[in-house]
C-alpha positions as CSV (number, residue, x, y, z in Angstrom):
1,M,0.0,0.0,0.0
2,S,1.4,3.4,-1.0
3,D,1.7,6.4,1.3
4,E,-1.1,8.0,-0.8
5,R,-3.5,5.1,0.0
6,N,-2.6,4.9,3.7
7,G,-2.2,8.6,4.2
8,G,1.4,8.2,5.5
9,R,-0.1,7.0,8.8
10,H,2.1,5.2,11.4
11,N,1.2,3.5,14.7
12,E,3.1,4.0,18.0
13,F,5.7,1.5,16.9
14,G,6.5,3.5,13.7
15,Q,4.9,0.9,11.5
16,K,2.8,2.0,8.5
17,I,-0.9,1.4,8.9
18,G,-3.9,1.8,6.7
19,F,-6.2,4.8,6.6
20,P,-9.1,4.9,9.1
21,V,-12.6,3.7,8.0
22,E,-14.8,5.9,10.1
23,G,-18.1,4.5,11.3
24,W,-17.8,1.2,9.4
25,D,-20.5,-1.2,10.5
26,G,-20.5,-3.6,7.5
27,A,-22.5,-3.8,4.3
28,A,-25.9,-5.4,3.8
29,A,-26.6,-8.8,2.2
30,P,-28.1,-8.6,-1.3
31,A,-31.8,-9.4,-1.5
32,R,-33.8,-11.5,-3.9
33,T,-35.4,-8.5,-5.6
34,A,-35.2,-7.3,-9.2
35,M,-33.0,-4.6,-10.7
36,I,-34.8,-2.8,-13.5
37,G,-33.1,-0.7,-16.2
38,K,-34.0,0.8,-19.5
39,Y,-32.9,-2.2,-21.5
40,C,-33.0,-5.2,-19.1
41,R,-34.5,-6.6,-15.9
42,V,-32.2,-8.5,-13.6
43,E,-34.5,-10.7,-11.5
44,P,-33.9,-13.5,-9.0
45,L,-33.4,-16.8,-10.9
46,D,-36.3,-19.2,-10.6
47,P,-35.4,-22.6,-12.0
48,A,-39.0,-23.6,-12.7
49,A,-39.7,-20.5,-14.7
50,H,-36.2,-19.7,-16.2
51,A,-34.4,-23.0,-16.9
52,S,-36.2,-23.9,-20.2
53,P,-36.0,-20.4,-21.8
54,L,-32.4,-20.0,-20.7
55,F,-31.4,-23.4,-22.1
56,R,-33.0,-22.5,-25.4
57,A,-31.2,-19.1,-25.5
58,F,-27.9,-20.8,-24.7
59,E,-28.4,-23.3,-27.5
60,D,-27.8,-20.4,-29.9
61,D,-24.2,-20.9,-29.0
62,R,-24.0,-23.8,-31.5
63,E,-20.4,-24.7,-30.7
64,G,-20.8,-24.5,-26.9
65,S,-17.7,-22.3,-26.5
66,N,-19.5,-20.1,-24.0
67,W,-19.3,-23.0,-21.5
68,T,-15.5,-23.4,-21.8
69,Y,-14.5,-21.2,-18.8
70,L,-17.5,-22.1,-16.6
71,S,-16.8,-24.9,-14.1
72,Y,-20.1,-26.7,-15.1
73,G,-22.0,-27.4,-18.3
74,P,-22.8,-27.8,-21.1
75,F,-26.0,-29.7,-20.3
76,A,-27.7,-32.3,-22.4
77,S,-31.2,-31.1,-21.8
78,A,-33.3,-28.3,-20.3
79,A,-34.2,-30.8,-17.5
80,D,-30.6,-31.4,-16.7
81,Y,-30.0,-27.7,-16.6
82,R,-33.0,-27.1,-14.3
83,Q,-31.7,-29.9,-12.0
84,W,-28.3,-28.2,-11.8
85,L,-30.0,-24.8,-11.1
86,E,-32.1,-26.3,-8.4
87,N,-29.1,-27.9,-6.7
88,E,-26.5,-25.2,-7.2
89,A,-28.2,-21.9,-8.0
90,A,-31.1,-21.6,-5.5
91,G,-29.2,-20.4,-2.5
92,Y,-27.9,-17.1,-1.2
93,D,-24.2,-17.4,-2.0
94,P,-23.9,-17.5,-4.9
95,L,-27.1,-15.5,-5.4
96,F,-28.2,-16.0,-9.0
97,Y,-30.1,-13.6,-11.2
98,T,-31.7,-14.1,-14.6
99,I,-31.2,-11.3,-17.2
100,V,-34.4,-10.5,-19.1
101,D,-34.0,-8.5,-22.3
102,L,-36.8,-5.9,-22.2
103,A,-36.9,-5.7,-26.0
104,T,-38.1,-9.3,-26.2
105,G,-39.3,-10.1,-22.7
106,E,-37.2,-13.3,-22.8
107,P,-34.5,-14.5,-20.4
108,A,-31.1,-14.2,-22.2
109,G,-28.4,-14.7,-19.5
110,V,-27.5,-15.2,-15.9
111,A,-25.1,-13.6,-13.4
112,S,-24.6,-13.8,-9.7
113,Y,-23.2,-12.3,-6.6
114,L,-20.9,-14.6,-4.7
115,R,-18.2,-14.7,-2.0
116,I,-20.5,-12.3,-0.2
117,A,-18.7,-10.8,2.9
118,P,-20.8,-8.0,4.4
119,A,-18.5,-7.6,7.4
120,A,-15.5,-7.0,5.2
121,G,-17.5,-5.0,2.6
122,S,-16.4,-7.3,-0.2
123,I,-18.5,-9.0,-2.8
124,E,-17.8,-10.7,-6.2
125,V,-19.8,-10.8,-9.5
126,G,-19.5,-14.1,-11.4
127,H,-21.2,-17.0,-13.1
128,I,-21.8,-14.6,-16.0
129,H,-23.2,-16.4,-19.0
130,Y,-24.8,-14.4,-21.8
131,A,-26.6,-16.0,-24.7
132,P,-25.4,-14.9,-28.1
133,R,-28.4,-12.6,-28.5
134,L,-27.4,-10.7,-25.3
135,S,-23.7,-10.5,-25.8
136,R,-22.3,-7.2,-26.9
137,T,-25.7,-5.4,-26.4
138,V,-26.6,-2.4,-24.4
139,A,-28.6,-4.7,-22.1
140,A,-25.5,-6.7,-21.4
141,T,-23.6,-3.6,-20.2
142,E,-26.6,-2.2,-18.3
143,T,-26.8,-5.5,-16.4
144,M,-23.4,-5.0,-15.0
145,Y,-24.1,-1.3,-14.2
146,L,-27.3,-2.3,-12.3
147,M,-25.4,-4.9,-10.3
148,M,-22.7,-2.5,-9.4
149,R,-25.2,0.2,-8.5
150,R,-26.9,-2.2,-6.1
151,V,-23.6,-3.2,-4.5
152,F,-22.3,0.3,-3.9
153,D,-25.4,2.6,-3.6
154,E,-27.9,0.3,-2.0
155,L,-25.8,-2.2,0.1
156,G,-22.8,-0.1,1.0
157,Y,-19.9,-2.4,-0.1
158,R,-16.4,-1.2,-0.3
159,R,-15.0,-3.7,-2.9
160,Y,-16.5,-5.4,-5.9
161,E,-14.5,-8.2,-7.4
162,W,-14.3,-9.9,-10.8
163,K,-12.2,-13.1,-11.1
164,T,-11.6,-15.2,-14.2
165,D,-9.4,-17.8,-15.7
166,A,-6.3,-15.9,-16.7
167,L,-6.5,-17.5,-20.2
168,N,-10.1,-16.2,-20.7
169,T,-9.2,-13.2,-22.9
170,A,-12.8,-12.2,-23.5
171,S,-13.6,-12.1,-19.8
172,R,-10.5,-10.1,-19.0
173,K,-11.3,-7.6,-21.8
174,A,-14.8,-7.3,-20.5
175,A,-13.6,-6.5,-17.0
176,E,-11.2,-3.8,-18.3
177,R,-13.9,-2.3,-20.5
178,L,-16.2,-2.1,-17.5
179,G,-13.6,-0.2,-15.5
180,F,-12.2,-2.9,-13.2
181,T,-8.6,-2.6,-12.1
182,F,-6.3,-5.6,-12.7
183,E,-4.7,-6.7,-9.4
184,G,-2.7,-9.7,-10.4
185,I,-2.6,-13.5,-11.1
186,F,-3.2,-16.2,-8.5
187,R,-1.2,-19.1,-9.9
188,N,-2.6,-22.7,-9.6
189,A,-5.7,-21.3,-8.0
190,I,-8.1,-24.1,-8.7
191,V,-8.7,-27.2,-10.7
192,Y,-11.9,-27.3,-12.8
193,K,-13.0,-29.6,-15.7
194,G,-9.7,-31.5,-15.0
195,R,-7.4,-28.6,-15.8
196,N,-5.5,-25.9,-14.0
197,R,-6.8,-22.4,-13.6
198,D,-4.6,-19.4,-12.9
199,T,-7.0,-16.8,-11.7
200,A,-6.8,-13.1,-12.8
201,W,-8.2,-10.8,-10.1
202,Y,-9.9,-7.4,-10.8
203,S,-11.8,-5.0,-8.6
204,I,-13.7,-1.7,-8.3
205,I,-13.7,0.1,-4.9
206,D,-16.1,2.4,-3.4
207,T,-14.1,5.6,-3.9
208,E,-14.0,4.9,-7.7
209,W,-17.7,4.2,-8.0
210,P,-19.3,7.7,-8.0
211,A,-17.3,8.8,-11.0
212,M,-17.8,5.5,-12.7
213,R,-21.5,5.6,-12.1
214,A,-21.6,9.0,-13.9
215,G,-19.7,7.5,-16.8
216,F,-22.0,4.5,-17.1
217,E,-25.1,6.8,-17.0
218,R,-23.7,9.0,-19.7
219,W,-23.0,6.0,-21.9
220,L,-26.5,4.6,-21.3
221,E,-28.2,7.8,-22.5
222,P,-30.4,7.1,-25.6
223,S,-28.5,9.9,-27.4
224,N,-25.4,7.8,-27.3
225,F,-26.9,5.3,-29.7
226,D,-27.9,5.7,-33.3
227,E,-31.2,4.5,-34.9
228,G,-29.7,1.0,-35.3
229,G,-28.7,0.8,-31.7
230,K,-24.9,1.3,-32.4
231,Q,-23.0,3.2,-29.8
232,R,-21.7,6.7,-30.8
233,Q,-19.1,6.7,-28.0
234,R,-17.5,3.7,-26.4
235,L,-18.0,3.1,-22.7
236,G,-14.2,3.4,-22.2
237,R,-14.4,7.0,-23.4
238,F,-16.6,7.9,-20.4
239,V,-15.0,5.6,-17.8
240,D,-11.3,6.1,-18.7
241,D,-11.6,9.9,-18.6
242,I,-12.9,9.6,-15.1
243,I,-10.7,6.9,-13.4
244,G,-7.7,7.2,-15.6
245,H,-7.2,3.5,-16.4
246,G,-6.0,4.4,-19.9
247,Q,-7.6,1.2,-21.4
């Protein structure tokens, strides 16, 4: 930690210590309630209602490459996927949400909060799986904005994490595009699907969020998109100017 981050503080032994966190009493646990934007609705995942439409949406990924970096799947049938959701995605950590594209009214992806630590003020976003129809859309980005907004503005977290296989180039680029700061690689972090994973860590912290929120909101303005829905200015234009990542 640099002197700038810890304020140059020292204890009575002359040791450097971190800056004080006044009045910290922890964050709140996320609730099973929907987050609604202009382009998407992020609602608590219901295996009975969502498994079949999600399975159909994921089938548009004909090669199945979107499952490569997930520790589960692909599934042979909607029934198998529903069973997995009922067993693994019905709890509170991870807390799964279904992403509904408001343009079609159909489920088109999932994401979750996990490693939820209210006392530490730390929470992670993960299990992100977008159907091809959702990928690279305004709704996809708005989903991440809505989840960030809940974490920082509603629940009071200090740290929002993104972790991915270090070889997952697409996920790492997405994290950087969304304004996460790269923190390093944890080597030999886990074994999944019979192979090693070095994990790349990224984060956003609370002091960065107000300016980032403003950048997201400027990007999401309808005026930033042409008649065909193509962005006029990239998200990085708004976020980079604010937090100086230079991506």
